[in-house]
Every structure is written in structure tokens, then in C-alpha cells.
N, C-alpha and C positions, 0 to 999 in steps of 0.2 A: 504494500500500500504506500509506503514511504517513497519508494522508487518512482511510483506513478506521479506523486505530487512533485517530486524533484524534476522529473522530466517535463511535466506540464509547465512548471514555473520557469525553467530554463528556455523552453520553446517560446513562452510568452515574452520573456526578456529579449530574446534574439529577434523576434518579429515585431517589436513595438515601434521601431524606427524613431525612438526618442533621441534627441541630440545628446551627445556625451558632455557632461559637465566636467570642468577641470577639477581634479582632486586637490583638496587643500593639503599643502605640504609645508611643514615648518622649516624644511631645509631649502625651500625655494621662495624666499620672501619677495613680495611684489609691491610693497609700499614702505614708507618711512617707519611707521609704527611697527610693521611686521618685521622689518630689518632689526629694529631695536630689540624686539622680543626674541628674534633669532639669536642675537648676541648673548642674551641672558640664557637661552636654552643651550647654547654652545658651552657657556661657562659651567652651567649645571652638569651637562653631559661630561665635560672634561673632569670635573671634580668627582663625579660618580664613577667614572672609569678609573681614576686614580685610586679611589677607595676600593673598588672591586679588585684591582691588581694587587694592592697591598694585602687585603684580606685573603685573597686567593693564594698569594705567595706564602703568607704566614700559615695558612691551612695546609698547604703542601709540605712546607718545612716541618710543621708539627707532626703530620702523618708519617713523614719519612724518618724524622728523628726519634719518635717514640713508638715505632712499629714493633710488633712482636718479632723477636729474632729467632725463634725456634722453640723446641721443647724444653730447652734449658732455662727459658724465661720463667722467673719465679712468680709472675703475676702480682708483684708487690707494687704499691702505689709509689710514685716518686715523692720526694720531699715536698710538702705543701708550704706555700709562702703566704703569710697573713700580714696585713697591715703595711704593705710596701707603698710608701708615699709616691715613689717614682712611677710605679705601675698604675696607681690610681690617677695620678696626674696625666699619664700618657693616654688613658682611655676616657678622660673627662675633658681636658682642655681642648684638644683638636676638634672634637665634635661641636663644642661651644663656639669656637672660632669659625668653623665652617658655616654654622647656622647664622652667626652674626654677620659674616661677610655676605652671604646670600641674601639675608634680610635687608642689609643696607643697600646693596646693589638693586634689589627689587624695589625698595621704597623710593630710591632716587629715580629709577626708570618710570615708575608709576607717576611720580610727581612731574616728570618731564612730559609724559604722554597726556596727562590731564590738564596741563597748563594751557590756557587759551592761546591760540596762535592766530589771532585776528590781525589783519592788516586793514587800516581805515579805508584803503582804496578798494578793497574787495567788496563784492556785492553780498549783503547780508540777506539770507533767505530763512524764514521761519516756516517750518512744515508742521501742519496740524492734521492729525489723522481723525477723520470723522467715520461714521458707520459705513458708508458705501463710497466715500470719495476722499481725496486728499486736498487740503487747502494749502496753497503756497503764498506766503505773505512776503512782500518786499518792503520793509519798513522805511528805508530812505526814499524810495520812489513813491510810496503810498499806493502800491498796486497789489491786488489780490487776484490770484487765478485758481481755477479748480482743475485738478487731475493732470495738469501739465506744468512742468517746471521749465521756464524759459531763461537760459543763460547764454551769454556770448561765448563763442568758441575760444579756446586757449586762455581762459581766465581761471584762476583758482577760486573756489567757492567755499563759503563757510556755512554749514547748515546747523540748525538747532532744533531738535525735536522737543516740543514743549508739552503737548497734552494729547490725550486720546479721548475724544468725546463719543460716547456710545448712546 
């Protein structure tokens, strides 16, 4: 029964003739804010890869160093270490520093992205969503249009979503 459903869904998907939408990809940014977020994602990825390599190397080292060596192994526990300040600092301070650095970088980036970038020469457009139509207001020009946004070509625009009236 499941194979019948899979076959029908794949046949429908192949025959639907819908246009392909580009796949959103963080490794291919296409705008200024996306590039900024890509830089943060790259930083996080590099830090996580470094942590993965360090933890993996330590795991392989511990498995190799403390492996069972044969029947003569007496199965005794190695000497236990309690209250080592150096070890406790080693597993406490680096994670705190990593989280602090990532928090500061993220907070700075969010501040940059949320800061208004308005140019007084740009056309201000206020978009209001109504139940079945969009209202576009041009405050400087005193013009209101419905369902169509009219902007000159090759100009940067600033939009502000204000309200949704239902």
C-alpha cells in the first residue's frame, strides 16, 4: 500500500509542471543581511568543527591509551583525580569564553541589521495589509495606491510594514 502512495505522489510531482523555486542556501548569500548572517554561520561552523576535532582526538587518544591489553589486564581502575583546579578550569573557562564570544558577535550583528538604514533621498513606502488587498502609502508624495507598488527603476526603496487590518 505504501509503495502505491509513493508512486502516485512521485508521478504527480513529475507531471505538475510547476516552476522550480530556488533552494534557500546559507552558503550562497544573495543580499547584504544574508552575507552578514553567512559570516556568523561560518564563524559558528569553524568553532564547532574545532571543538569536534579536539573532542574526537581526545576520545581516540583515551580509547587507545586505556584499551584492554590482553588477558593479563587486571581490570583495576586507574588512579582517580579529585579536586584538580586545572582540570576544572580547563572544562569550565573555554566553554564560557566561546559562548561569550558568540553572544557578543551575534548581538553586534543583530544591532547592525536592525539599525534603520534610511536615506532622506529614498522614497518612503508604507505597506498596509488589508483583508483582500494591499495598500501602499507614499507619505512624502501624499499618494495612496491599492495592490500595486509603483517605484522608479534602479532606486533603493525602504519599506515599513505597519499593520494588518482584518
